[in-house]
N, C-alpha and C positions, 0 to 999 in steps of 0.2 A: 504494500499500499504506499501511498505518497504521503511526504513529510510537508509541514508547511514551510514557508520560505524563511523565515526567522523566528527564534524561540527566545524566551528570557527566563530568569529564575523566578521561580513561583515563590520561592522563600520557605516552602514546606518541604523538608527532607523525603517525605515519601512520595511527593507528587514529582518533585523534580522540575525541569524545565517545561513551560507551556508556550503556546503560540504568543508572538508579541502583541496581538490585540486583544487576547484573552484576559481576564480579571480572575483573582481570587476573591470569592465572597462567602461569608458564613452563611449558613442556613437560615437564619433568620432575616437576612436580606434578600432572599429569594421567595420567602414563603411565611406566613405567619400560622402558628400552631395553635390549635384549638383542643380543648378536652371534649372526649366523648361522653355520653350520659348513660347513666344506668338504663337498661332497657325497660325496668320496671316503670320507668318515668314516663315513658312514651309508649309503651306497648299497647296496640290497638289493632285486632285482629281485622276490623273493616277498614284500615287506612289504606293508604295507596303507596307508601314509600318503604323500602326495604331497610333494615337494621343490619349494618355491615360491620364485621369485626374482624381481626386479623386472622382468627381461625376459620373465616368464611361463613359464619353462621348467619341466617337471614330470619328476620321477622317482620312486623308489620308496624308503621307508625302513621299518625294521621297528619301528620306535618313533617317537613324535613329541617334538619338542622343548617345544613350546607347544600348548596349547588353545585355539581361538579363544573368542570374537572378537578379533581383533588387526588393527593397521595394520602393514603392511611399509613400510619407509623405506628409500630406496635409500643404501648405503654408497659404492660404486663406480660409474661408468658412468651407468646411468639413474636418477639421483638425484630427478628431479621429477617421478615419477609413484608417489605413494602407493597401495597397494593395501589393500583391506579384506578379511580373510578370517574365516570363521565356523567352519571345520571344523579339525580338528587338521591340523598341518602340521610339517614342517621347512623351515627357510629357509636359503638358500645363503649363502656368506660373503662376498657382494658386496651383503649386505643386513643390515638391523637388523629384529628383531621388537619389539613392544611388548606390555607387559603393562599394561592400562587399569585405573586405580584404580575401586573400587566405584561412587563418587558420581559417575563420568562417563559418560555415554552412549556407548558405543563407535563407533556410527555418527556422532554428531556430533564425535568426536575425529577420525574420519576425513576429515570435510568440513572441518575447521579445518586438517588438515595439507594439503590440496589448495591452501590459501591461502597456504602459505609461499613466500616469493620466494626460491627457491634460489640464484638469481645472487648474491644479497647475502651468502649463507653458504657456498658452495661454495670450495674450493682445487684448483688443479690445472687446466691446460687441456685436455691430451691426453685424460686420463681424470678428468671431473670427481668430486669426492669430498667426502663429508660425514663430521665426527667426532661421536662422540656427546656430546662436551663441547659443541659447537656447537649441536646439536640441543637438547640440555637446556635452554639458556637462550633458545631463541624463545619470544617471549610472546604469548599468544592471550588472548581476553575469552570469558568463558562464564557462563551463567546459573548462578545458586546453586540453582535448583530442578531436580532431575534430571527431574521430570515434564515441565517445559518444554524442557529439553535434547531430551529423547526426542520431544517434539511437533515440534521445531524439525527434528529429523533426519528425522522422517516426512515432515515437509512438502517437505523438499529431495528425498527420495527420490521422492516422486511428480512434483515439478516437473522433476527433472533426467530422470526416465524418459521424461516426454513430450518434452523437448528431445532427448534420445538418440535417441528414435524418429523425430523429424522428421529428425535429422541423418542417420540410416541410411536414411530414405527418400529424400532428396536424394542420398546417396551411391549409391543403387541408380538414381537417375535419371541420375547422370553415367557409369554404366557402360552404360545404354542409349542415352545419346548416343554413347559410344566406340565401341558395336556397330554404330550406324547409321552412322557415319563410315567404320568399317572395311567395312561391308558395300557402302557407296558406291564406295570404292576398288577393292573386289574385284571389284565387276560391272564398273565401266568399264574396267579394265585387261585383263579377259578377253574380254568381250563387246562393248566400245565403248559409244557414247552413242546410237547410232541404233537405235531399237528395231524397225525394218524391216529392218536388213541382213540380207542372206542369210547363212546360216551353213554352216559346213563341220567336218567332225571334225578336230581337232588333230593326231590320231595318238598322243596321250598319254592314257592312261586316267584319271588323275585331273585333268586339264584339260578334257577334254570337248570341247564345240563351241566355235569362235571365229569371228568375221567371215571372210568366204569369201576377201577380198583381205587378210586378214593373213597374217604367217609366223611360225613357231617356229624359233628359233635359239638356239645356245648362246651363252653370254655372252661367250666368248673371240673371237666374231665380231663383236662389239658395240662392243668397247672396245680400247684402245690400251695400256693397263696394268692389271695386277692385283698388287699388291705391299704390303707394309707397312713399317714403319720398324723401328727398333731402340732399346733404352734406352741413351741416352748413357753413356758410360764414367764411373763414379762415381755413377750413378744420381741419386737426389733430392737429394745434396749439390751437384750443380752446377745445380740450378734456380735461376733468378733472379726477381725480383719483375717485372722488364721485359725486355723483348728480343723474340725472336722466338717466338709460340705453340707449345707442344709439345701436340698434342691426343691426350688418353687416352681409353680407353673411358667414362670417366666423364663426359666432354664431349660424347660422341654420343648424341643422343636423336632419338627419332623426330619431335618436333615442333621440333627446331632443335638448334643447337651451344650448349651450356650453358658459359659462359667464366667463371663466379664463381670456380671453383677452378683455373683453367687453371695450368699450369705454363709458365716460360719459359726459353729457351735463348740463349746467346750467338751472335753471328755466326759465331765459329770452329765451334762445335758444328754450327751448321745447316749449314755448308758440308761439313762431315766426314759429314752426313746427307743427301747431296745427291739419293740415289734415293728418299728418302721426302718430298721437298718437295711441298707440296700447291699445286694450282692451283685457281681460280676455275672452277666447273663439275664438279670431282671429286665423286665419290660415296663418303662414308667409311663403312666397315660393321666393327662390331665383331666380331671374330673367336675371341675366347676369353671365358671366364669367364661370370659369371651373365647380363651383359648381351649375350651373343652373339646377333648378328642385328639388334642395333639399329642405325640407319643415318640419314644424313641428308647433304646436298651441301653443298659450300663455295659460299656465296653470292657474287654479284658484290659487288666492293668488301671482299671480306674481307682481302686484303693477303697477306703472305707467313705461312706456317705449316708446321709439321712433324707428324709421328706417330711414335708409338711402336710396338713391335712386336705389340702387342693391336687395332691399328687397320689395317684395310687400305684401299689407295685404289684405286678402281674408275674409270679415266679414260675416258669414253664417246667412241666416234667421232661428232663432233655431226653429221655429215652422215647418220648412219645412225639415231642414237637421241637425244633430247632428254634432257638431264640430269635434269630434274625427273620426268619418265616414267620413266627408269630407276630413281630412287629409289622412286617409287610402287610399281614392279614389284617392287622387292626388299622392301619394307615391308608389301606386299600378302601375302594367303595363299599366293600362288604362290611368292614368294621365301622366306617363312618357313616353309613345308612343305618345300621342300627343304633349309633349313638344319637342321630337326628331322629329317629323314631321314638326312641325314649324320652327326648327333650319336648314334652308335652304337659300342658297344664301345670301343676304343682312341680313336676320335674324338671322344668324347662331350664333352671339354672344350674343342674348337676344331675350326676349318675351315683346309684348306690350300687353297692357290691351285689345286691341279689340280681339286679339288672345286668349287671358285667357278666355273672356267673352263667347267664341263660343265653348269651350271646350264641348263635349258631355258625359255627366256621368250618369250612371245607379244607381237607389237606390230605396230601398222600401218606399213608401209614408208614412208608419206607422213609427213614430219615434221610437217607443218601439222595433219594430223588427231591426231598424238601431242600437239600444242600444245593443240590444241582440247579433247582430253580432259583434259590437265591444267587448263585453265582451268575446265571444267565441275566437276572435282573441287574446285578451290580456292575457286569460288563456293558448292558445296555445304557445304564444309567450313567455310567463313568463318561461314555461319548458325548450323552446329552448335556452332562455337567460342564463339560470342556467347552461345548457352544454356549451353556449359559455364561461362564466366566468370560470367554471372549466378548459376548454381547454386554454384559455389564460393564466391563472395562471400557468398551466403546462408548456406552451411555455415560460414563465417568469422564472420558476425555472430551466428549461434546459439551458437558456441561460446563467442564474446565474452561474449554474454548469460548463458550457463551460469556462466562463471566469475564474472560480476560480481553474478548472483543470490546466489550462495553466500557470496560475500564481504559482500554488504549483509546478509544475513540473519545470519550468524554472528557479524558485528561489531555486531549489534543496531541498524542504521540503519534497518530496516523491522521492523516486528512483524507475525508471521504465526501467532502463536497467541492463541487466544481465551482471555479471562480466566474 
């Protein structure tokens, strides 16, 4: 891309040089910040205008606080995602709205706000927050020509739309990869991997045919334990930074045990929760909340651990069913369908042990065949996971390029407007 003919020092180290005809201006010189209102003060289901917050929530109000265009900036919580609004709106009290001055292009002001390094200015860790005073002092660089501002904003509109479409396409591709992976698992654990296998009716309408040498049994006949843990006395106040891992629902995912935010408990508490100590080969299943149904197994070498009341331990009888095969059954449509079926009425928020015990599961009685199916699924999944990893990396690079492009253009490092 082209450069401007001449540059000058901006006086701001992290901005560096800027085009000679540009200026450094604090946010307060570009827009006036206003406070949002508690939605309870304006909520009216018969009104005409939306309430907009930084989380994207909408309601109704019978009058509007401000006419767009405007940039909504976070005050509490989601502070790092400015939003551009063109229509009349109310803004909730966790956000600020802005009245943009006349000689500033509103869309360019939005792009400037997306370059704010909010980590430098926020306060609070549990709920990140921003003050008007801090926002008002944030410096930007901007062309003195409104025409040039508008042209720069139009260029960024075009380019970011192209990048956003590419990202959307890649995200759709990720969904297709995941669907392909799920389909492979579903078919392998219900029909096997031998296309010439003789089939028979399973006796279960929603399951259909299974290989003739397979069986369908209740989960309780395949395992030696179905049970969950408890929350230690004192709750989170007794959690440690080291010790025995206490696995909670946020740690259990379909693709592994995520231990970034794992809690730890003492030896004494662990011994007091002896009934929920985990073993290598256990299948762990979330039985409450939004993540209900997510499951994974305790891998070899994991060591000691425990679970709280939101996680169920399912301990397979290894002479009957392979650990990973059982995990694949529970994560497949066979297991997830039965979980959804049980989530009705009073049971909508969780599964109990009796329900789990009566899950119907198809499987080959030969352990070696189960392991062959597991190997087949893992080999197919490995290829798909490689595609997923490449696509996720491309999305990451596109997102980084989008941010870099905006930053380079709004600081004048490149020239995108013809004279």
